C-alpha positions as CSV (number, residue, x, y, z in Angstrom):
1,X,7.8,-21.4,15.5
2,X,9.8,-18.2,15.0
3,X,12.2,-17.4,17.8
4,X,11.1,-13.9,18.7
5,X,7.7,-13.3,17.2
6,X,4.4,-15.2,16.8
7,X,4.0,-17.0,13.5
8,X,0.9,-15.9,11.6
9,X,-0.9,-17.1,8.5
10,X,0.4,-15.8,5.2
11,X,-2.0,-13.5,3.3
12,X,-3.6,-15.7,0.6
13,X,-4.0,-13.2,-2.1
14,X,-1.2,-11.3,-4.0
15,X,-0.2,-8.0,-2.4
16,X,1.0,-4.9,-4.3
17,X,2.8,-1.8,-3.0
18,X,1.9,1.3,-5.0
19,X,4.0,4.4,-4.6
20,X,2.5,7.6,-6.0
21,X,4.6,10.8,-6.1
22,X,3.0,14.2,-6.1
23,X,3.5,16.5,-9.0
24,X,3.7,20.3,-9.1
25,X,0.5,21.9,-7.9
26,X,-0.7,18.7,-6.2
27,X,-2.0,20.6,-3.2
28,X,-5.1,21.9,-5.0
29,X,-6.3,18.5,-6.3
30,X,-5.4,16.9,-3.0
31,X,-7.7,19.3,-1.2
32,X,-10.5,19.2,-3.8
33,X,-10.6,15.3,-3.8
34,X,-9.9,14.6,-0.1
35,X,-13.5,13.6,0.7
36,X,-13.8,11.4,-2.3
37,X,-10.4,9.8,-1.6
38,X,-11.3,9.0,2.0
39,X,-14.7,7.7,1.0
40,X,-13.1,5.4,-1.5
41,X,-10.8,4.0,1.1
42,X,-13.6,3.5,3.6
43,X,-15.8,1.7,1.1
44,X,-13.0,-0.6,0.0
45,X,-11.0,-0.8,3.3
46,X,-10.8,-4.6,3.1
47,X,-8.6,-4.5,0.0
48,X,-6.1,-2.2,1.7
49,X,-3.5,-3.7,4.1
50,X,-2.3,-0.1,4.7
51,X,-2.2,3.2,3.0
52,X,-1.3,6.8,3.7
53,X,0.6,10.0,2.8
54,X,4.3,10.2,2.3
55,X,6.6,12.9,3.6
56,X,10.4,13.4,3.5
57,X,12.0,12.3,6.8
58,X,11.4,15.0,9.4
59,X,9.3,17.1,7.0
60,X,5.7,18.2,7.1
61,X,4.9,18.7,3.4
62,X,3.3,15.8,1.6
63,X,5.3,14.3,-1.3
64,X,3.1,11.4,-2.3
65,X,1.1,8.5,-1.1
66,X,1.5,4.7,-0.6
67,X,-1.1,2.0,-1.0
68,X,-0.5,-1.6,0.1
69,X,-3.4,-3.5,-1.6
70,X,-4.6,-7.0,-2.2
71,X,-5.3,-7.7,-5.8
72,X,-5.3,-10.6,-8.3
73,X,-2.5,-9.2,-10.4
74,X,-0.9,-5.8,-11.3
75,X,-3.8,-5.0,-13.7
76,X,-6.3,-5.6,-10.9
77,X,-4.3,-3.4,-8.5
78,X,-4.1,-0.6,-11.1
79,X,-7.7,-0.9,-12.0
80,X,-8.8,-0.9,-8.4
81,X,-6.8,2.2,-7.6
82,X,-7.9,4.0,-10.7
83,X,-11.3,4.4,-8.9
84,X,-9.7,6.5,-6.2
85,X,-10.2,10.2,-6.9
86,X,-6.6,11.0,-6.0
87,X,-5.2,8.6,-8.6
88,X,-7.5,9.7,-11.4
89,X,-7.1,13.4,-10.7
90,X,-3.7,13.7,-12.3
91,X,-2.0,14.9,-9.1
92,X,0.6,12.2,-9.2
93,X,3.4,12.5,-11.7
94,X,4.8,9.0,-11.1
95,X,3.0,5.9,-10.0
96,X,4.9,2.6,-9.5
97,X,3.5,-0.8,-8.7
98,X,5.5,-3.5,-7.0
99,X,4.4,-7.0,-6.1
100,X,5.2,-7.5,-2.4
101,X,5.1,-10.2,0.3
102,X,3.6,-9.1,3.5
103,X,6.0,-11.2,5.7
104,X,6.1,-9.6,9.1
105,X,5.4,-6.8,11.4
106,X,3.3,-5.4,14.1
107,X,0.2,-4.8,11.9
108,X,0.3,-8.4,10.9
109,X,0.7,-9.6,14.4
110,X,3.9,-11.4,13.8
111,X,5.8,-13.1,11.0
112,X,4.9,-15.7,8.4
113,X,7.9,-17.9,8.8
114,X,8.6,-20.6,11.3
115,X,12.3,-20.8,10.4
116,X,14.9,-19.5,7.9
117,X,15.0,-22.9,6.3
118,X,11.2,-22.8,5.7
119,X,11.5,-19.7,3.5
120,X,15.1,-19.9,2.3
121,X,14.1,-20.7,-1.3
122,X,11.9,-17.5,-1.6
123,X,14.0,-15.2,0.5
């Protein structure tokens, strides 16, 4: 058991962090596709661990979006998000995909390790 947090089960499927950065003029497609974007997330909420808009620290203007999604592989993650009206509207100039390990935090309810030795080979 971890010293300071509950140990929780590791998420079985691969997880991908997708960072999407707004391009010039993104406010118009963001507004035009808001309802469709939200509906897509609602319909597929079980594939999202978390998602939302990005802002510069202390700022109010949106600069992009993040999506933490469960997917079989990178192609599955990209294919899944291609159905989101925001991602297929062209409003993002750069989209990067990173495989991630959901290892700990409040949203998870704890941490996935019991000790440092248990995860040392993968840390």
